[in-house]
N, C-alpha and C positions, 0 to 999 in steps of 0.2 A: 431505531438508533440514529439512522441517517436518512434524511428524506428530501428529495428535490421536487419543488413545485414549480411548473412553468419556466425552468431555468434557461435563459438565453445569455450568450456571450459573443461578443463581435471583437475582431481585430481589425479596425477600420471597416472597409466594406465587407470583410470576410466574416461569415457568420460560422463561428466555431462551434457553438451549442445550440440546438434548436429545439425550444420546447420540451426540455427533459423533464418527465415525471417518474419517478422511481423511488423505492425505498430499499434500505437494507436493514432487516431486522436484528434485534439483540441476538448474538450468538450465531449469526449466519456468515456465510463465506460466499461472497458474491465475486465471480471473475467477470472482468470487463474484457471483451475481446473485439477484434475487428482490424481492418486494414489500416496500414499507416496513414496519419492524417485524419483519421475518423472522429477525433476529439477525446479519445480515452484518456489520455494524460492530463489534458485540460479539465476534463470532468472531476478526476479524483483530486486535482490540486486546488479545486474551488472549494473542498470540504473543509480544510483549514485556512483557506483564504490565502494560500500562494498565487491563486489567480482570483480576482474579483469578477462578480457576474454583473450582467447590465439590466436584467429583467428576472423577476421570478424570487424564489425564496427557497433557503436550504436551513433545515434545522438539524441540530445534532443533540440527541438525549432530551429531545422536546425543548431544546432552547434555539431560538432564531440567531444564527451565527451573525447575522448583520445588525444586530440591536447596538444602538449608539453606545450604550453604558458598558458593552462588553470588553473586558480586559483582553486584548488580542493574544499577549504571550501567556497569560494564565489559561485561556481557551486552548490555545494550540498545545499546551502541555499535557491536555487531556487525550491527545490524539497521536499516536505513534506513526511517524512517517519514514518509510525506506526509500531512498532514491535509488535511480538507476546508477549513479556514479558513486554511491557509498557516502560521500560528503563528510568523511571522517576529518577531524583536525589534524593533519600531518606532524604538527611539532608537538603534539600530545602523546603519551602512551596510550595503549589500549585501556588500561584501567582508568586514566584521567579522562579520556573521552567518554567512558560509561559514567564516572562519578561527577562530572561537570554540572549537569542540569539538576540531579537531585540535590547537591549542594547549594548552587546558585538560586535556583527557583524554588526548591522546596525548603531550603534551610537544613536539610538533613546534615548531620555531624559527618565528619570524614570517616570515622571507623565503621559507621554504620552503612554508609555509602560504598565503602569497599567492600564489606561483608556481601552486600547486595550485589554488587558487580561481580564477586567472585561465584556466587551462585548463578547468576545469568551467564557467565562464561563457561561454567560447567554445562548448563543447559544447552548452550550451542556448540559444545564440544571443542572449547578453546581455553580452558582451565589452565594450560601451561603458557599462554600469551599474554598474560597481563601486564608484564613490563615491557613487551615488543612495541614497536612503532609501526604505524600503518604501511609504511614504506617496505618494512620487513615481512609483509605478509602477502599471500596470495589475494588474488581479487575474491575467491569464495570465502576466504578467512575474513578479508575486509567487510564483506557483505554480512557475515554473521555477527561480526562486532557492531554493526551498524544496526542490526536487529535487537542485539542486546543492549545497546545504547536507548534506543526506543522503548524497550520494555522497562528500563530503569525507572520510569516515570509513572508505573502502573496505569498504562492508558486503558480505557474501556473498550477502544477500538484500535485496529492497526490498518494502516494504508500502505499499500505497495505499488510503486510505480515502475514497472518493467524491471524487477529487481535481480533478474538474471540475464537480462540483454548485453550487459557489458563483461559478462564472463565467458571464459573458454568452456567449450562444452563438458569438459570433465569435472568442471568445479560446479555446474547447474545442479547437479544432484544433491549436494551438501547443504545448499541454501533451501532448495525445495522441501528437504527432510525436515529441516527445522520449522518451515511454514507450515507443513502437515501436522507437526506435533502442537503448534499453536492451536490449530483448527481443531485437532482432538481435545484439547483443553477448553474449548468453548469460547475462544477468542472471536469477537466480531471483527471480521475482516473484509476489506474492499481491495482487490487485487487487479491491477492492470497487467497482463501477461499474455506472451505467445507460446506460453508452455501448456499445449492442449492436453498432454497427459495428466497434468497437474489439474486442470479444470476439470477434467473428466472423473478423477479419482476423489478430489477433495471438496469441490464447490458444492454449495446447495442450489445456487441457480447461476445461471450464465447470462450476461447482457451482452448483447451484439450489436456494435455501434456502426454506423456508416454515415458520413457527411454530417456529422454532428448531432445525430438522432439514434436513441436506442430503438432499434427497429424490430428487435425480438429479444423476448426474455423466457426462459424455460429452465427446467431441471437439466442438468447434463445429459442423462440418458436421451432424452427427448430431443435435446437441441443436435446432439452428435448423430443420432440415428435418423432422426425425422426433421430437420431445420424446415421451418414454414416459409421464410422469405428467401425469395429468388437469390439476393445477395448474400445471405448466409450459405445457402446451398452453393454458390460459385466459390465462396471463400474456403468452404470446407473442402470441396473438390481440388481446388489449387493446392490445399496443404496436403492432401493425400497424393497428389501427383508429385510433390516434392519429395 
């Protein structure tokens, strides 16, 4: 579904992504972890071209995402993206946040878009919040609305960029439970997260990054019990200490 081939990215002199070669298979949940500044968020943001790369190639569902003829908005509509800071439109109700893209991009009729939004809000446990505004919701509720909004476009894959890091600890579980249900339904997911319990329980594979490189990739059990790379061993040891 997603394939990185020789991907490099610089910010001036800083080499943010270094020769990344990896792939996410259809229906697979990949968790990307590593220390701060290791390139995790940069990597996931290259998939829908929120960050452009300087060398290499990325393909999504067998399409080169950098083809000249690609329609960027149409392409992005195929990839659900959930941000760290929710990025809901504060002046729109929850219902309008979710129906906006299906109506504007897909040309869906309002009644159909609202029915779909109602179904998605039920799925994320917020059926009674359709008419609320983002400022009236907790952080966990806002993030669940953001997930519903991304799902409204029926994307074949979902990207999560540290979706729980802006939340109070008691709100983390409600967002992770929605992500778990998506994984159980077979959604292709690429998740940058520090939630190692989620990685261990839900991921099919873990990618560990450091200094812009994927230096270890393994199934969760192998990664957490027997990390091979010294940097991964140190990272997990530090986590256990804290």
